[in-house]
C-alpha positions, 0 to 999 in steps of 0.5 A: 558685530553684536547687532549682526549676531542678534538680528534675525537676518544676521545668520543669513548675512553670515551664511553668505559670507561663509558661502563666499569663503567656501567658494574662494577656498574651493578655487584655491583647493582645486588650483593646489591639486592641479599644481601638485599633480603637474609637479609630481606626475607632469600631467593634468590628470595622470589617471588618464595618461595610461602609465606614461613617464613623468616629463620632468623625470623621463629616465624613470619611466612609469616607475616614478609613481612608486616614488611620488607617494613617498615624497608626498607623504614626507611633505604632508605627514609632518604637516598634519601631525604637527598642526592639525591631526584631524586633517588626516582621513576623509574629513566628513566624520570630524565635521559631523562630530563637531556639529553633534557634540562640540557645538560646531567648534573646529580648529581654525588651522584645519582649513589651511592644513587640510587644503595643503595636505589633501592637495599634496596627497591627491597630487602625489597619487593618493586615490581619494576624492575632493569632497571630504577635504572641501567639506572640512575646509568650508566647515572650518571657515564657517566655525571660525567666522561663527567664533569671531562673531560670537554666535550661540552654539545653534548658529555655530552649527548652522554656519558649519553646515553652510561651509560644507554646503558651499564647499560641495556646491562650488567644487562640483557645480552642484548647489542643490547637492550642497544643500542636501549634503549639509542637511542630511549628513552634517546637520542630520535635520531639516528646518526652514532656517537651516534650509534658507541659510544653506541655500544662500551659502550654496548659491553664493559659493556656486556663483563664485565657482562658476565664475572660475570653472564655468557652468558645465556639468562636472562629468561629461556623459552621453545622454541615456534613456530607459528604453524598455520597462524590463530595465526597471527590474534590472535597475532594482537588482543593481540597487541591491548589489550596489548597496552590498558593495557600498557596505563591503567598501566601508568594511574593507576600508576600515579593515585595511586601516586596522591592518596599517595601525597594527603593522606601523610602529614608527612615528605618525609623521613618517607613516604616509611616506613609508606606506606611500611605497605600497601605494606606489606599487599599486599605482605602478600595476594599475596607474588608473588609480592615480588621484581622483580618476574622473577621466577613467570613470567617464571612459567606463560609462562610455563603454571603453572597458571590457567586463574583466577590466572593469571589475579589476578597476573596481577592486583596485579602487577599493584597495587603493583608496583604503590604503591611502586612508590607512597610511594616513593620507588625507582625502574624501571617499565620495569620489571613490564610491562614485568610481566604484559604482561606475565600474560596478554598473558598467560591468553589470550593464555590459553583462545584462546586454549579453544575456538580454540584448533586446531589453538591457539597453545602454550599459552607460545608464547602469554605470550612472545608476551604479554611481549613485547607488554605491554612494547611497549604500556607503553613506546612507544619504539617499536624497543627497545621492539622487540630487548630486548624481543629477547635478554632476551629470545633468542626466534627468532622463534617468532619474526614475531608475536612479531613485529606485536603485538608490532607495533599494541600495539604502535599504540593503545597507541598513539591513547589512550594517548599523553604521555608514562609511562616515559614522563607523569611523567615529564608533570605532573611536567609541563615539556615538553621535546620538549619545550624550556628549562625553562627561556631560551629566544631562542624559547620561542616566540609564532609562531603568533609573527614570522609567515609571511603573508599567501600565496594565498591557492590552492583550492582542486578542482583546476586542476594541470595546474593552480596549476603549474602556481601559484607554479611557481610564489610562493617563497615557493615551497609549498602552502596550500590547502583548501577544498570547505568550506575554511578549511585547507586540506594539502599542495601541493609541486611544486615537486609533481606537476612536477612529476605528469605532467612528469610521466603522461601528461594526469594528467593535468585534475587531481585535487589539492586534489588528490596530496595534503599531510597532513603536521605537524600542527602548531598553532599560540599559539605554541612556536617557539621551538616546531614548529621547530621540524616540520619545519626542516623536512617539504618539501619546505621552510615553513609550514602553521599556523592555529588558536588555534582551528586548523580550519582556516589558519592564517599565514605562518612560514618559515625557514628564519623567524624562523632564524631571530627570533632566531637570534634577541633573541640571539643578544638582549642586556641582559638588554632587556631580560625578 
């Protein structure tokens, strides 16, 4: 084991083992969902049964859906409360937190508890998805194997990401999506080692998954094509609308969760059962909300519903998913975001066909694009959204409008919200993934205590010859720029001035403001750990520091100053630490 831990190829062997575990785990998890759905509903997928009676309890008729979530809650509520409280909810935020601040350490019980709890929740009518649970299950397997092999923290984080990649790959037959999901959302970074390890885990899990489930696209959809150039404008507008809907879904999800927290005063283990009664009433009114709902999604893309019912399904899914999570259910939000996007896109495409019959094209194409765009708006993971929609559907012909809409949805989401559907759960608990680990001493200092004296700023209307002279005498290679009113306007690097004067000698009369570039904003009250994310990618040797109101320059933060502060904290005697 020591040789495996120390060898350069050791992490690749461990990644394959994690991928195999995640692949087998996905098979068990999907079997559990199917088994519990048959047990509670009497159908393989009740969302497609149209309000039929449960053949096990025919005398109840369709009203059995009121009881099913209550019974399911009585089973998984105590299980989660007693053995793994982190199995509650949609799972991905907990994995992100473990990677960012806990060295990749995840309770080994989570994989078993999450599988059982999520399968019981989905099987008894919970309107949630499979991706959150399988990510948490695979990640827990990776963390457990890493702990057994006694790998260092950086390898532990990588094995957690490998588990997430393998889970996504095997469950959805989407090996590429598994890789990008792990790197974009779980690790938050791209590197050759991480890419190689997650690819091995994803491929291994996919091979196992395909052996069990076959090698078919997860969703069976008719082929779609862009038939008119005007459609690109319609797809672009859909991207903006979908980004807004994704943010709206996020806010309603946590608003309903807050309402459930406010209303519930009993023991947590009983909460899913009591709340299940409300969920059951929703399912009685709209049985298409039962479980994941992929058959309903497919029917919407094929034009099986009118606009009014599509919008009803959209609202119903937002409410049903939010209520499932709010009452303490266990399941993911990826599949619901796809469902919401499909309903939005299908309604949008149908409406466009009424107003522009010669240019709009097939409404199903808009449903497909809407799926990816709403997920991107909620998660702000555009690469994952593009790749996973391509692999889930096998529709390469619509990749261009899909990319266009997803990028615009992501930009819209960023304008409307600071957080994603995953990070907002953590921020509501006071956790910032980019902040230092709680109780850590390194990086907790305020920038104001570390910054240096501000170098003389350049005026935006100064000429380049003057700027070149000042930059020559500066130790930083970059200087701040201020406008006529003394407000911060960006930075100017020596390299930019040198290139301008070399490429165009007549540019000597140009002004500093023409070449200044916006730089990441650092404020005096920001922690050093947060500021370092911007500092390490900045040109030159430092960045300007503004007052908390971000109006006036108050100092300068350099790499050397940050390093001195970190070194001082690291070498401080234990007794002197707070």
